[in-house]
C-alpha positions in Angstrom: 7.1 20.7 -3.5 5.8 19.1 -0.3 2.8 20.9 1.3 1.1 19.6 4.5 -2.3 21.2 3.4 -2.1 20.8 -0.4 -4.6 18.3 -1.5 -4.0 17.1 -5.4 -7.0 17.8 -8.0 -7.5 14.3 -8.1 -9.4 14.4 -4.6 -12.3 16.3 -6.6 -13.0 12.8 -8.4 -16.5 11.4 -7.2 -17.8 7.9 -8.3 -21.6 8.0 -9.3 -22.3 4.1 -9.2 -20.7 2.4 -6.5 -20.6 -1.4 -7.0 -18.5 -4.5 -5.7 -15.9 -5.5 -8.2 -15.8 -2.9 -10.9 -11.9 -2.8 -12.1 -12.3 -0.2 -14.5 -14.2 2.1 -11.9 -11.2 1.0 -9.3 -8.5 1.9 -11.8 -10.1 5.3 -12.7 -10.2 6.0 -9.1 -7.0 5.0 -8.1 -5.4 6.8 -10.9 -7.1 10.0 -9.4 -5.6 9.4 -5.9 -8.7 7.8 -4.3 -8.6 4.9 -1.9 -9.7 1.5 -3.0 -10.6 -1.5 -0.8 -9.1 -4.7 -1.9 -9.8 -8.0 -0.3 -7.0 -10.7 -0.9 -8.6 -14.0 -0.8 -10.9 -16.2 1.7 -8.1 -18.9 1.4 -5.2 -16.2 1.9 -5.1 -13.6 4.8 -8.7 -13.0 4.4 -8.2 -9.4 5.0 -9.2 -6.0 3.3 -6.8 -3.3 2.9 -7.3 0.4 2.1 -5.4 0.7 -0.9 -3.9 4.5 -1.6 -1.3 5.6 -4.5 1.3 6.8 -2.5 1.7 10.2 -4.7 -1.8 11.3 -3.4 -1.3 10.9 0.2 -2.1 13.9 2.2 -2.1 14.1 6.3 -5.8 13.8 6.0 -5.5 10.5 4.0 -2.9 9.3 6.8 -5.7 9.9 9.4 -8.3 8.0 7.3 -5.8 5.2 7.5 -5.4 5.4 11.1 -8.9 5.8 12.2 -11.0 3.8 9.4 -8.4 1.1 8.9 -6.4 0.8 12.0 -3.5 -1.6 10.8 0.1 -0.9 9.5 0.4 2.0 7.3 2.8 0.5 4.7 4.3 1.4 1.4 4.7 -1.4 -1.2 7.3 -0.6 -3.8 7.8 -2.5 -7.1 10.5 -4.9 -7.1 12.7 -3.2 -9.5 12.5 0.1 -7.6 13.3 -1.8 -4.1 16.4 -3.2 -6.0 17.5 0.2 -7.2 17.4 1.3 -3.5 19.1 -1.9 -2.4 16.2 -2.8 -0.1 16.5 -5.8 1.5 13.5 -8.4 2.7 13.5 -8.1 6.4 13.8 -11.8 6.8 17.0 -12.1 4.9 18.3 -9.2 6.9 18.1 -11.0 10.2 20.3 -13.8 11.1 18.2 -16.8 11.6 19.5 -20.0 13.1 20.4 -22.5 10.3 17.3 -23.8 8.6 14.8 -21.7 10.4 12.3 -19.8 8.2 9.7 -17.6 8.7 6.5 -19.2 10.0 3.6 -17.8 7.8 0.5 -20.1 7.5 -0.8 -18.0 4.6 2.5 -17.6 2.5 5.9 -18.8 1.8 7.4 -15.3 3.0 6.8 -11.8 4.1 7.2 -8.8 1.8 8.4 -6.6 4.5 11.5 -4.7 4.3 13.0 -1.7 6.4 11.2 1.0 7.9 11.9 4.6 7.2 11.4 8.2 7.9 12.1 11.1 5.3 15.3 12.8 6.5 13.3 16.4 6.6 10.7 14.9 9.0 10.8 15.3 12.8 9.8 12.3 14.9 8.5 10.6 11.7 5.1 9.3 13.3 2.8 12.3 12.9 0.1 12.4 10.1 2.3 15.5 8.6 5.6 13.4 8.8 4.3 10.0 7.5 2.5 11.9 4.6 5.8 13.8 3.7 7.8 10.4 4.0 5.2 8.6 1.8 5.0 11.3 -0.9 8.9 11.4 -1.3 8.9 7.7 -1.4 6.4 8.1 -4.4 8.6 10.6 -6.0 11.7 8.6 -5.5 9.8 5.6 -7.0 9.1 7.6 -10.3 12.9 7.9 -10.9 14.6 5.1 -8.7 18.0 5.5 -10.5 18.2 9.3 -9.9 17.3 8.9 -6.3 20.1 9.0 -3.3 17.6 6.7 -1.3 20.1 6.7 1.8 20.6 10.3 1.6 17.0 11.0 1.4 15.5 8.6 4.0 16.5 7.3 7.3 16.0 3.9 9.0 14.3 2.9 11.3 11.4 4.9 10.9 7.7 4.9 10.9 6.7 3.9 7.5 6.9 0.1 6.8 8.4 -0.5 3.4 7.3 -3.6 1.5 8.9 -5.1 -1.4 6.6 -6.8 -4.3 7.5 -9.9 -6.0 9.7 -9.8 -9.2 7.2 -11.3 -11.5 4.3 -9.6 -9.3 1.0 -11.6 -9.3 2.6 -14.8 -11.0 4.9 -15.0 -8.1 2.9 -13.8 -5.1 -1.0 -12.6 -4.5 -0.6 -10.5 -1.5 -1.8 -7.0 -1.0 1.8 -5.7 -1.8 1.4 -7.1 -5.3 -2.1 -6.2 -5.8 -1.6 -2.6 -5.1 1.4 -2.4 -7.3 -0.6 -4.0 -9.9 -3.5 -1.5 -9.4 -0.6 1.3 -9.8 0.4 -0.2 -13.2 -2.9 -0.3 -14.5 -3.6 3.3 -13.3 -0.3 4.4 -14.8 0.9 6.0 -11.5 4.4 5.7 -9.7 4.8 2.0 -8.5 4.8 3.3 -4.7 1.4 2.2 -3.0 0.1 2.6 0.6 -1.7 -0.4 2.0 -3.3 -0.7 5.5 -5.3 -3.7 6.9 -8.6 -2.6 8.0 -9.4 -4.0 11.4 -12.7 -4.6 13.7 -12.5 -2.7 17.0 -15.4 -4.9 18.3 -14.0 -8.7 17.5 -10.3 -7.6 17.7 -9.6 -9.3 14.4 -9.7 -8.4 10.8 -13.0 -6.6 9.3 -14.9 -8.9 7.6 -15.6 -8.7 3.8 -19.5 -7.8 4.4 -18.5 -4.8 6.9 -15.8 -3.5 4.6 -18.3 -3.5 1.9 -20.9 -1.5 4.0 -17.7 0.9 4.6 -17.0 1.3 0.9 -20.6 1.9 0.1 -21.1 4.4 2.9 -18.0 6.2 1.7 -18.4 6.1 -2.0 -15.3 3.7 -2.5 -14.6 1.0 -4.8 -14.5 -2.5 -3.3 -12.4 -5.1 -5.2 -11.5 -8.8 -4.8 -8.0 -10.0 -5.6 -9.0 -12.2 -8.3 -10.4 -9.3 -10.1 -7.3 -7.8 -10.3 -5.3 -11.2 -11.0 -7.5 -11.8 -13.8 -7.2 -8.8 -15.6 -3.2 -8.7 -15.2 -3.1 -12.2 -16.6 -5.4 -11.6 -19.6 
């Protein structure tokens, strides 16, 4: 049952030896509901996202994403889950002129789908409301066939949904797929929150070095995308 104040037991987890690129620690932390920092690649977006399993999100976690990361709070869903919910890619849902495609410099397409609120939220934008929507998305992702998605969630809303590629990291190496891969490795529901870390001073993405400093200061694991990719392809 949803509670605005209940923190899962997983939040008692504490890392003892923070260091960059330790996948085993990252998977353990992620399984316990602890945020992990993930840098995709210098040749891709070159961004670091705060990544959290959706099941563990509370209003306090949403506040951390707003204040410490600052980007869009999105929920990535595994492709089979999105298919069960009949979620389109947003690009496909828009009537583009013939032959026009999305002009993305770092990828062939975007993973964005719809925006949603859980139907039992109010405005949908508060930390409490977004946490409610995110946790309910995790529960739905754990049992997609049994979920009446349209009956439980309203669109448009304030939580952005992302649809992972069908073959995950073999098809695409974005934070959407990296997050779902972490969920698979940690054996948690395939619904993952990702939020870009931004730099207030420069107006751009937070640098990898500054993100690593944040990870050390907050006792968090910092991972490179290549570390996750190598493990999934091993």
